[in-house]
C-alpha positions as CSV (number, residue, x, y, z in Angstrom):
1,X,-3.6,10.7,-4.1
2,X,-2.9,13.7,-1.9
3,X,-3.5,11.8,1.3
4,X,-0.7,10.7,3.7
5,X,-0.4,6.9,3.1
6,X,1.6,5.9,6.1
7,X,-0.8,4.2,8.6
8,X,-3.4,3.3,6.0
9,X,-4.5,-0.2,5.3
10,X,-3.6,-1.2,1.8
11,X,-3.9,-4.2,-0.5
12,X,-2.3,-4.9,-3.9
13,X,-5.1,-5.4,-6.4
14,X,-3.0,-6.0,-9.5
15,X,0.8,-6.3,-9.9
16,X,3.2,-7.3,-12.7
17,X,4.6,-9.7,-10.0
18,X,1.8,-12.3,-9.5
19,X,3.2,-13.3,-6.1
20,X,2.3,-9.8,-4.8
21,X,-1.3,-9.8,-5.9
22,X,-3.6,-9.9,-2.8
23,X,-0.8,-8.9,-0.4
24,X,-2.3,-6.5,2.2
25,X,-1.3,-4.8,5.4
26,X,-0.6,-1.4,6.9
27,X,1.7,1.1,5.1
28,X,4.7,1.6,7.4
29,X,7.1,3.4,5.0
30,X,7.1,5.1,1.7
31,X,9.9,6.1,-0.6
32,X,10.1,7.5,-4.1
33,X,9.4,4.2,-5.8
34,X,8.3,1.8,-3.1
35,X,5.6,1.2,-0.5
36,X,6.5,-0.9,2.5
37,X,3.5,-2.9,3.9
38,X,3.6,-4.6,7.3
39,X,1.8,-7.9,6.7
40,X,0.5,-10.5,9.1
41,X,0.7,-14.2,8.2
42,X,-2.5,-15.6,6.7
43,X,-4.3,-18.8,7.6
44,X,-4.7,-20.6,10.9
45,X,-1.6,-20.1,13.0
46,X,-0.7,-20.9,16.6
47,X,-0.9,-18.1,19.1
48,X,2.8,-17.6,19.2
49,X,3.0,-17.2,15.4
50,X,0.0,-14.8,15.3
51,X,2.1,-11.9,16.5
52,X,4.8,-12.3,13.8
53,X,4.7,-9.7,11.1
54,X,6.8,-9.2,8.0
55,X,7.5,-6.2,5.9
56,X,6.9,-6.4,2.1
57,X,8.4,-3.8,-0.3
58,X,6.2,-3.2,-3.3
59,X,7.0,-1.2,-6.4
60,X,4.5,1.7,-6.9
61,X,5.0,1.8,-10.6
62,X,4.1,-1.9,-11.2
63,X,1.0,-2.1,-9.0
64,X,-2.6,-1.0,-8.5
65,X,-3.5,-0.5,-4.8
66,X,-6.7,-0.4,-2.8
67,X,-6.4,1.9,0.2
68,X,-8.9,2.0,3.1
69,X,-9.2,5.7,4.3
70,X,-9.9,6.5,7.9
71,X,-13.6,7.2,7.1
72,X,-13.8,3.6,5.8
73,X,-14.0,4.6,2.2
74,X,-11.9,2.3,-0.1
75,X,-10.0,3.9,-3.0
76,X,-8.3,2.2,-5.9
77,X,-5.2,4.0,-7.2
78,X,-2.8,3.2,-9.9
79,X,0.7,3.1,-8.4
80,X,2.3,5.0,-11.3
81,X,0.3,8.1,-10.0
82,X,2.0,7.7,-6.6
83,X,5.6,7.6,-7.9
84,X,7.5,10.5,-6.4
85,X,8.6,11.7,-3.0
86,X,5.7,11.7,-0.5
87,X,6.2,15.3,0.5
88,X,6.1,16.4,-3.2
89,X,3.1,14.2,-4.1
90,X,1.0,15.9,-1.4
91,X,1.7,19.3,-2.9
92,X,1.2,18.1,-6.5
93,X,-2.0,19.2,-8.4
94,X,-4.0,16.5,-10.1
95,X,-6.9,16.8,-12.6
96,X,-10.3,16.1,-11.2
97,X,-12.5,13.5,-13.1
């Protein structure tokens, strides 16, 4: 939870919006309430369409995310714990479990 999220691979595991479940990509921006993922189109595409990407804004509060850390460890985090400004979240103290 204290890790910088921008640049990490992320996937929406659970969301109150069923159309967002399973959406994955690279975190390109983060605000107080939202994560912006850069997603590639899925399925078989022609070579010219393969380079197209789209940005998806996902509410932190309403989702559970799976992040892939640089050391290839996958971490599942409830989005409600991520709500807040990124610079404040990094300084915030959390209970260990």
